[in-house]
N, C-alpha and C positions, 0 to 999 in steps of 0.2 A: 504494499501498500504506499503510495507517495506521500509526502509530508504535507501538501497543500491539502491532499483529500483529508488527510487525518485530522489536519487543523481545522477544516471546514465542520467535519464529524464533531469533535470535541466543542467548537463555538457554538451550533446547532444543539447538541445536547445540553449546553450549559445555559443557553437562553431557553430551551424548554423547562430546564429544572427551575429557573428565575420565574418563569412565569407561573409554574404551577405551586410556588411558594408564595406568591402575590397573596398580602394578607386585605380581605375583604371586610372581616368585623364581626360585629354581633346583630343577630337578627331576632324578632320572637314574632309571633302570631299565633291565630286560633284556626281550627279548623272545626266544621260541621257537617253532620251528614247522616248515613243510614249505616247502623250496625245490624249485622246478621249473624246470628248465632247459630253453628251447627250443633246436627243433632239435638235440635231443640224440642223437635215432638217426643223423644223418648222422655222428656221431664214434662211432656203435658202441656207445654206453653201455645198458647192461643198463637201468638204471634212470635214468630222467629226472629224478626225487624224490630229495631226500636231507635229512635234518635238520638244521637251520642254527638259528643264533642271532644275536640282536644286542644290545651292551651301547650304552647312550646315556644322554646327559644334554642339559641344555638350559636357556634361561632363557626365562619366560612374562612378556611386557609387559605384556599385559592378559588378559582372561577370551576375546579373540579371536585373539591373536596368539604364538606363541612361536620362536625361534630354536634348532633342535637340531644335535648331532653325533654321530657313533658310530661304531662299528666292529662289522663283520658278518662272518661267518665261515660260509660256504656248503656247507664240508666237501669231500670227495674222489668224485669221479665217476670209475667206471671202465667198460671196455667193451672188444670188440674187435671187429675189422673184419678183411675179408678181405685178404689183400696176396700180393706176389710172395714166393715162398718159402714161405707158410704165413700164419697169421693176426697180426694185429699188435695189439699189447693197448695200450689206451689209459688215462691216470690223468689226471685235469685238478682241481686244487685252485683255488679262487676264494676271495677274499675283498677286504676294502676298508675304508673310511672313508668316512661320508656327512657331507655338511654343507647343512642347508636350514633350511626353514621350515615351520612347523606352524599354519596357519590352523585356527580351531575355531568352533563353536558350541554353546554350552552349551543345554541345556532344563532351565530350572529350576536346581536345586543336584546334581542326580545323573548325569544323562543328557547326553552330549555328542556331535556327530559332528565329526569332522575330516579333512583334506588333509593331504598330505605332496608337498613339492617341492624339489628341491636336485640338488647335483652328487654323483656316486658317483666316488670315487676308487680305480679297481679294480686288482688284482694277480692274476695267474694265473702257473699253474706246471703244465707239461705234461709227461708223460714217454710216447713212443710205442717199444715194444719190438718189433721183429721178430726173426726167427731170424738175419738179417743183421747188425743193427746197433740200437744205442739212440741215439735222440734225447732232446734236452732243450731246452725253450723257457719263457723266463720273458718276460711280456709284461704291462705295466700302461698305464694311460690313465684319461681322465676321460669321464662320460657322465653322464646324467641318471637320476634317479630321481623317482616319484610314486606317489600312492597314497591310499588311503579307508580309515577306520575309526570304528568307533562304540565307547562304552565307557561306564563308569559310575564316577563317583565315591564314595568310601568316606571319607566324613568329608573334612575340609580337607587331608590329607596323601596318601592312597593312591588311585590309580586304575586300574582294569582296562579294557583294550580288546581288541578284534578287530581286525586290521589286514589288508589286500592292500597290497602294495608292489611295484611293477616297477624291479628293478634294469637299467640297458642296462651290457651290456659288449660287448670285443669277440668272447671266446669263443662267449658266449651269453647273452641276456637272461633273467633268473631273475625269477621270480614267486614272493615271499614270502608265506605266508601264515600269520599269527601270531598268538600271544596276549602279550600286551605288560602288565607291571604296572611302575607308576612311583611314586615317594615324591617328595613336594614337602614 
């Protein structure tokens, strides 16, 4: 390999490395949408969908990568299942915190595609009532989340995106389809 080609290669890689480490700063936002719980019929839930929201913030290290943390509330699911001595009513609440990475690719200055991957620290509370007794259970744990999204930048500070994210938890995996708005 000649020295000119080697020099151009090193300068090109150095420029790409500097562009990848361009600091873009902190951001915060909110997302609202529909949360669909898997296997909801097994719990007797009448509706496996519920309105949900997410509050989040993060830090963009470059135009390609951000670290993000947030709080999610998937609402309350209610249902009825047959039981001994009559039907049992079930109520499940699920919420939690997320922490992860958001790799992204920008198409010019306006459009972008992103992925999300990280840990979901969930907390659930359930109540099962029958004619004989009431059972309460609280549980928590850590599972993964992952998702995809596309969006548009509105100037240097605002961005709007449509996202799908799957949050795994012990009571039920939840698909969250949402519209997110953030400010940088």
